[in-house]
N, C-alpha and C positions, 0 to 999 in steps of 0.2 A: 504494500500500500504506500509506504513512504520510500520512494526510490532514491531520493537525494540525500547525501550526507549533510548533516547540520541544517536541515530544513527548519524554517521558522514558521510556527503556527500561532497566529494572533487571534485572540478572542476579544470581541468588542461588544459593549452594551451598557446596561444600567445596573441597578442593584442585583438583579437576578444573576448577572454575570459576575459582578464585583465580588460578592461573597466574602467581604472583609479581607481581601487580598493584601499582601505586602505591597507597599508602594515603591519598592525597588524596581529596577529595570527588568530583570529576568525571573525573579521569584523562584530560584532553584529550590528553595526550602519551604516556601509557603505561597502557594498560588491561589489560596482562598478556599472557601467551603462550598462553593457553588458546583454546578454541573461540570465546570471546567476541570475540577479535580479528578473525578473518575475517568473523564475522557483522556486527559493528559497522562494520568498514571497508567492507563491501559496502553496507550500508544507508545509512551516512553519505555515501558517494559518490553513490548512486542518488538520495538525497533531500536533497541539499545545500541546495536552495532553501528547505527547511523547517527547516533547522538542528536536527535531532534531537540529543538528548543521551543518551549511553550511559554507564551506571554499572555497575561491577563491584564487588559487595560479597561475593563468595565468600571464605570463610576456611578454610584448610587444617585438616583434622581435624574439621570440624563435623558434627554429627548434626542431625536435624530439631529436636530439643529445643534445640540451640544456636541455630538459626535463630530459633525461637520466643522465646528469651530476649532476643534483640537486635532483634526485629522493629519495636519502636517507633522506635528510632534508625535502623535500616538498611532500613526499608521505609516505614512510615507517614509519617515526617518528610520523606521525599523526594517524597511525593505523585506516584508514578510513574503513567504512563498504561498501562504494560505491566510485568508482573513475570514473569520466566522463572526457574523453579526446577529445579535438578538436585541431588537429595539422596538418600541412602540407603545408599551403600556403607560409610560409617563406622558407621552403625547396625548393619549386618550384620557388619562387621569386629569391633566390640566384642563382639558376641554370639558370633561364631565363635572369638574369642580367649579367651573366658571371663573377660573383664575385669569388675570390679565395676560399671562403668557400663553393661555389657550384660546384667546379670542379668535385668532386666525389659525386654521388648521393647515400647517405647512408640511405635513408628514410626507406625502408623495413627492412634492416638489423638491424638498431638501434631500430626501433619500435618493432620488434620481440624480440630483446634482452631485452628491457624494460618490455615487457609483460611476458616473461619467468621468469625474476627475480621477478616480482610482484606476479606471481602465486606461486613462491617458498616461498617468504617471507610472503605474505598475501593470503594464499590459500582460505580463506573464503570471501574475498572481491569481491563484484560484480563489473564487468567492463562494462562500456558503451563507445563505440567507435563511435564518430561522424564523418560523412563523410566531408572531406574538399570540398570547393566549390569556384566557380568564376563566374562572369558575365563580359560582355564586358564593360570596363571603361577606365579611363585615365591610369591606371597602367597595363592594360592587352591588350588594343586594338592594340598596335604596333605589337605584335607577337601573335595575338589572336588564330590562328590555333595551334601554338605550345603550348600555354597555355592550350588550350582545351585538346590536346593530352596528355600532361604531367599530368594534373589533373585527367583525366580519368584513367591513370595508377595508380595514388595515390589512387583514389577512389576504384579501384579494389583491391588494396593491403589492404586497411582498411577493406573492406568487407570480404576478405579472412582471415585476422587476427582475425576478430570478430568471424568467424565460427571456426577457429582453436583453439581459447582460450575461447570458450563458452561465449562470450561477447554479450551484446545487441548492435546491429548496428542501428544507427540513420541516415537514408538517408536524405541528405539536398539539393543536387544539383537539384533534381526534384522539390523540394518545391520552390527554387528560380527561376527555369525555368518557373514554373507556375505563380509565382508572377510577373515575367517580362512580362507576357502577359497582366497584368492589368495596369501596369505603367512602364515607362522606367527603364532599368536595374539600372541606377544610383540612382533611387528613393530608391532602396533596398540596393545596395552596392555602396556607393558614388564614389568609384574609381575602382569598379569592384572587390574589395577584402574586404574592411572594411564595415561592415553593418551600415546603418542608424538606427534610432529608429525603423522604420518599419521592417528593416532587422533583427534586434535582436528579434523582436517578431515572425518572421517567424521561426527562430531557436528554440525559446522557445516553441512555439506551437507544432512543430514537435517533439521535445524532449519529451515533456509531453505526447503527444499522444502515442508515441512508448513505453516509459518507463512505463507509467500507464498500458498499455496493457500487458506488460511482468511482472509487479510487480517489486518491488525494493529491500527491505530488510525485 
């Protein structure tokens, strides 16, 4: 799967990716408690002879516009071979909460701009776009139908962008919907948005299934 020596795999996103990661550059010892940990531990072990490098640059609270603002430092300068992006719930959250930062929904526009520039600057970098997701919980139940509608729009946007930019698309909503048939939604996403330990494993398993099927670098 990892054919290149010293391949750099970068994970980007918000708190779901952040996972209280170390703020150092490479996080050799502490990459955080999110889904990035089981993914990187599996691949690092399986491909130890090639010494892949895993970097987590997720930042809690980020929207896609926040990613775009720091993309020079946190993506381009790292020259990654692979970039995996999971973003969208904070864009929705600001909109649903009526915050000033959510007055104009810039999700698709900024996401496309970010991908266009990435293709221009890093034409050989593989892109993995992960589908944003929600379940009913304390953060989402008050406006649950509106949350579902907005997130379905975002999910469609991410799928479309993945096709447009020849990226690997990792569907996650159906994985959580299926998981919620086994245990209550808050077992997987404790507030309807943020994953529990079990929820992070749902993401990691689906990510590995899809990415292994497509090949990585």
